[in-house]
C-alpha positions in Angstrom: 89.8 -22.6 54.2 90.6 -23.9 50.7 93.5 -25.7 52.3 91.3 -27.7 54.8 91.3 -31.3 53.7 88.2 -33.4 53.7 89.8 -36.7 53.0 93.0 -38.4 54.0 93.6 -36.2 57.0 96.2 -37.2 59.6 93.6 -38.5 62.1 91.9 -40.4 59.4 95.1 -42.0 58.3 95.9 -43.0 61.9 92.5 -44.7 62.2 92.9 -46.4 58.9 96.3 -47.9 59.8 95.1 -48.9 63.2 92.0 -50.7 61.9 94.0 -52.4 59.1 96.6 -53.6 61.5 93.7 -55.1 63.6 92.8 -57.2 60.5 89.7 -55.3 59.4 89.2 -54.5 55.8 87.1 -51.5 54.6 86.1 -49.2 51.8 86.8 -45.5 51.7 84.5 -42.6 51.2 81.6 -44.4 49.5 79.7 -41.7 47.7 76.5 -43.7 47.6 76.1 -43.4 51.3 74.8 -40.3 53.2 77.7 -38.2 54.5 80.3 -40.1 52.5 81.7 -42.0 55.5 85.5 -42.1 56.0 85.6 -45.9 56.4 82.9 -48.4 55.4 82.7 -52.0 56.6 80.1 -53.4 54.2 80.0 -56.9 55.7 79.4 -55.5 59.1 77.0 -52.8 57.8 79.1 -50.3 59.9 80.6 -46.9 59.0 83.2 -44.8 60.7 83.4 -41.0 60.6 86.7 -39.5 61.7 85.7 -36.0 62.9 88.0 -33.1 63.5 87.3 -31.6 66.9 87.3 -28.0 65.7 85.1 -28.4 62.6 82.6 -30.8 64.2 82.6 -29.2 67.7 83.7 -32.0 70.0 82.2 -31.0 73.3 84.6 -30.3 76.2 87.6 -30.7 73.9 90.2 -27.9 73.9 90.6 -28.2 70.2 86.9 -27.1 69.7 87.7 -23.4 70.1 85.7 -20.6 68.5 87.6 -17.9 66.7 87.3 -14.5 68.3 87.0 -12.6 65.0 84.1 -13.0 62.5 81.9 -14.8 65.0 78.9 -14.0 62.8 80.4 -16.4 60.2 81.7 -19.1 62.5 78.8 -19.7 64.9 76.3 -20.5 62.1 78.9 -22.5 60.3 79.5 -24.7 63.3 75.7 -25.1 63.9 75.2 -26.2 60.3 78.1 -28.7 60.5 76.6 -30.3 63.7 73.1 -30.4 62.2 74.4 -32.0 59.0 76.4 -34.6 61.0 73.3 -35.5 63.0 71.1 -35.6 59.8 73.5 -37.9 57.9 73.9 -40.2 60.9 70.1 -40.6 61.2 69.9 -41.3 57.4 72.5 -44.0 57.7 70.8 -45.6 60.7 67.4 -45.5 58.8 69.2 -47.5 56.1 70.3 -50.1 58.6 73.9 -48.9 59.1 75.7 -48.6 62.5 77.6 -45.4 62.9 80.8 -45.0 64.8 82.3 -41.5 65.3 86.0 -41.2 66.1 87.2 -37.8 67.3 90.5 -36.3 66.3 91.6 -36.0 69.9 91.0 -39.8 70.4 93.9 -40.6 68.0 96.3 -39.5 70.7 95.8 -42.8 72.6 95.7 -45.4 69.9 95.7 -48.3 72.3 92.4 -47.3 73.9 91.0 -46.2 70.6 91.9 -49.6 69.1 90.1 -51.4 71.9 87.0 -49.2 71.5 86.9 -49.9 67.8 87.5 -53.6 68.2 84.5 -53.8 70.6 82.2 -51.7 68.4 83.2 -53.5 65.2 82.7 -56.9 66.8 79.2 -55.9 68.0 78.1 -55.4 64.3 
């Protein structure tokens, strides 16, 4: 697990390039915000988290598998991850930030992801 990256993952880099090409500018991993969001749009008061489907348990996604061995470790780990995600999102919303979650599997179709992000970023 020491090799699991928390920043600059492939899905995150795809989202960053996509949003940049669309003309949006952002800040990365602001430590002063709850959950240290992957992309921060200060002017729009909007943050984006790029979640891995496995680690953050994207429902109905084939990548959100549960390992067969050591389930006593994995199941509580996944529950804690989901609870932390929800807690950090609520904290951000209480501070007046809009939260957008992009799932790893969504980066397979960059056209529809780009359209979704454009709509959500323009709402802010």
